[in-house]
C-alpha positions in Angstrom: -1.4 8.0 26.9 -2.0 9.1 30.6 0.0 6.9 33.0 0.2 7.0 36.8 3.5 5.8 38.3 3.5 5.2 42.1 6.4 5.8 44.4 8.2 7.7 41.7 10.2 10.5 43.2 13.4 8.5 43.1 14.8 5.1 42.2 12.9 2.7 39.9 9.7 4.6 39.8 11.4 7.9 38.9 13.4 6.3 36.1 10.4 4.5 34.7 8.5 7.8 34.7 11.3 9.5 32.9 11.5 6.7 30.3 7.8 7.0 29.6 8.0 10.8 29.3 10.8 10.3 26.7 8.3 8.1 24.8 5.6 10.9 24.8 3.4 9.6 27.6 1.7 12.0 30.0 2.7 11.0 33.5 1.6 11.5 37.1 4.3 10.7 39.7 3.6 10.2 43.3 5.4 10.3 46.6 4.5 10.7 50.3 7.2 13.4 50.6 6.2 16.8 49.3 9.9 17.8 49.2 10.9 14.7 47.2 8.0 15.1 44.9 8.9 18.7 44.1 12.5 17.8 43.4 11.5 15.0 41.1 9.1 17.2 39.2 11.8 19.8 38.7 14.1 17.1 37.2 11.3 15.6 35.0 9.6 18.7 33.6 12.1 19.0 30.7 11.1 15.5 29.5 7.4 16.1 28.9 4.0 16.6 30.5 4.3 15.5 34.1 2.4 16.2 37.2 2.8 15.3 40.9 0.3 14.0 43.5 1.3 13.5 47.1 0.2 10.1 48.2 1.0 7.8 51.1 0.5 4.3 49.7 -0.6 3.0 53.2 -3.6 5.4 53.2 -6.9 4.5 51.7 -7.8 8.2 51.4 -4.6 9.0 49.6 -5.0 6.1 47.2 -8.5 7.3 46.4 -7.3 10.9 46.0 -4.4 9.7 43.8 -6.9 8.3 41.3 -9.2 11.3 41.5 -6.5 13.9 41.1 -4.6 12.0 38.4 -7.8 11.6 36.4 -8.4 15.4 36.6 -4.8 16.2 35.7 -4.5 13.8 32.8 -8.1 14.0 31.5 -8.2 10.2 31.9 -6.0 7.4 33.2 -5.0 4.9 30.6 -2.5 2.9 32.7 -1.0 2.3 36.1 2.6 1.4 36.7 2.7 0.1 40.3 6.0 0.6 42.2 6.7 0.6 45.9 9.6 1.1 48.1 10.8 -0.9 51.1 9.2 -1.4 54.4 11.1 0.1 57.4 12.4 -3.2 58.8 14.2 -4.3 55.6 16.7 -5.6 55.2 15.8 -7.9 58.1 15.7 -11.7 58.6 12.5 -13.5 59.5 13.3 -13.9 63.2 13.9 -10.1 63.4 10.4 -9.2 62.1 7.4 -8.2 64.3 3.7 -8.4 63.8 3.7 -4.7 62.9 6.3 -5.3 60.2 4.1 -8.0 58.6 1.1 -5.7 58.7 3.1 -2.9 57.1 4.4 -5.1 54.3 1.0 -6.5 53.6 -0.5 -3.1 53.4 2.2 -1.8 51.0 2.7 -4.8 48.8 -0.8 -6.4 48.7 -3.5 -4.1 50.0 -2.4 -0.9 48.2 -1.9 -2.3 44.7 -5.0 -4.4 45.1 -7.2 -1.4 46.1 -5.7 0.8 43.4 -6.5 -1.9 40.9 -10.1 -2.1 42.2 -10.5 1.7 41.8 -9.1 1.8 38.3 -10.9 -1.3 37.0 -14.2 0.0 38.3 -13.6 3.4 36.7 -12.6 1.8 33.3 -15.7 -0.4 33.3 -18.0 2.5 34.2 -16.5 4.5 31.3 -16.3 1.6 28.9 -12.5 2.3 28.6 -9.6 0.1 28.0 -6.8 0.1 30.6 -3.5 -1.4 31.4 -1.9 -2.3 34.8 1.8 -3.1 35.2 3.1 -4.3 38.6 6.8 -3.8 39.1 7.9 -6.8 41.2 11.2 -8.6 42.0 12.8 -11.8 40.8 13.3 -12.5 44.5 9.8 -13.9 44.6 11.2 -16.7 42.5 14.4 -17.1 44.4 13.8 -15.5 47.8 16.5 -13.4 49.5 16.4 -13.9 53.2 16.8 -10.2 54.2 13.8 -9.3 52.0 11.4 -11.9 53.3 8.7 -9.4 54.1 8.6 -8.1 50.5 9.2 -11.5 48.9 6.2 -13.0 50.6 3.8 -10.1 50.3 4.7 -9.1 46.7 4.3 -12.7 45.3 0.5 -12.1 45.1 1.0 -9.5 42.4 1.6 -12.3 39.9 -1.8 -13.7 40.9 -3.4 -10.3 40.7 -2.2 -9.7 37.1 -3.5 -13.0 36.0 -6.8 -12.7 37.8 -7.4 -9.2 36.4 -6.6 -10.3 32.8 -8.7 -13.4 32.9 -11.7 -11.6 34.4 -11.6 -8.3 32.6 -9.6 -9.0 29.5 -12.7 -9.2 27.3 -13.5 -5.7 28.5 -10.1 -4.4 27.3 -8.4 -4.4 30.7 -5.0 -6.2 30.9 -2.4 -6.6 33.5 1.3 -7.7 33.7 3.8 -8.4 36.4 7.5 -7.5 35.7 10.1 -9.3 37.8 13.1 -7.1 38.1 16.7 -8.1 38.8 19.2 -5.6 40.0 19.0 -1.9 39.1 21.3 0.7 40.6 19.0 2.8 42.9 19.4 4.6 46.2 17.2 2.0 47.8 19.2 -0.9 46.6 22.5 0.7 47.8 21.0 1.5 51.2 19.8 -2.1 51.6 23.2 -3.5 50.7 25.1 -1.1 52.9 23.0 -2.4 55.8 23.8 -6.0 54.8 27.5 -5.1 54.4 27.6 -3.5 57.9 25.9 -6.5 59.5 28.5 -8.8 58.0 31.4 -6.5 58.8 32.6 -6.3 55.2 33.2 -3.4 52.7 30.2 -2.3 50.7 32.0 -2.7 47.4 32.6 -6.4 48.2 29.0 -6.9 49.0 27.8 -5.1 45.9 30.2 -7.1 43.7 29.1 -10.5 45.1 25.3 -9.8 45.6 24.7 -7.7 42.5 27.3 -7.8 39.8 28.5 -11.4 40.1 24.9 -12.8 40.0 24.6 -12.1 36.3 26.9 -13.2 33.4 26.6 -9.6 32.1 28.3 -8.4 35.3 26.3 -5.2 35.5 22.9 -3.8 36.6 20.0 -3.3 34.4 19.8 -0.1 32.3 16.9 2.2 32.5 16.3 2.3 28.8 16.0 -1.5 28.9 13.3 -1.4 31.5 11.6 1.6 29.9 11.4 -0.2 26.6 9.9 -3.2 28.2 7.3 -1.1 30.1 6.4 0.8 26.9 6.0 -2.4 25.0 3.6 -3.9 27.6 1.6 -0.7 27.5 1.3 -0.9 23.7 -1.4 -2.8 21.7 1.3 -5.1 20.4 1.4 -6.7 23.9 -2.3 -7.4 24.1 -2.0 -11.2 23.6 0.5 -11.3 26.5 -2.1 -10.1 29.0 -1.7 -11.8 32.4 2.0 -12.6 31.8 4.9 -12.4 34.2 8.0 -11.0 32.4 11.5 -11.4 33.8 14.2 -8.8 33.3 17.1 -9.9 35.4 20.2 -10.5 33.2 19.8 -14.2 33.8 20.6 -13.9 37.5 17.9 -16.3 38.5 18.5 -20.0 37.8 14.9 -21.1 37.7 13.1 -21.6 34.4 9.4 -21.3 35.4 7.6 -18.8 37.5 
């Protein structure tokens, strides 16, 4: 299976790519940083067949090139795992955001995944191929976190996108899912919470304990093999009847029952 994982030179995307390689997928990773991409490739090469494509997810040309190059490298694209980092403003509260911040967030969390989906669905239909789309999202779209208001608002549409794709193209063999993630230990998560801790004038460890570990009865972050197993299952034929679903993996940190 050939899989494209976006924003995957570090953090969640990198670890998902590694877990898929461990399960014998052929993977294309992407990053807007040539240096980060090379470093990630060096770390992942021992796990399996992996390629890198430089791509700025804010650029239409780069999104189109990501699909084109990935198709050439893999022979065909069977699946996309959408992942994205943070916008520059975050963590920031609503009254601290600007018009430009909202444009940036919308471009990253709505326009980019929507356009990539368009490109891939079109290609799969033209080739009479099956395809799977997985959008990595956050449980904070269910229970918003004030410092992540830009992402929470603009990522919420991915749930609608997964459902719409599945209902429209499911009969053609195209299915989509949205995964709502809880806390995973990544450089981005730590950077965000360090900024929050500094704004509150408290030690980082105290903020991490309260905002991450104490939010789940397991008192820990998610493990990469747990997320990797979930993604691999959704990519498998056994998950076909779940098409359009939103799946939560958060250690029971959210209190809500329904999406």
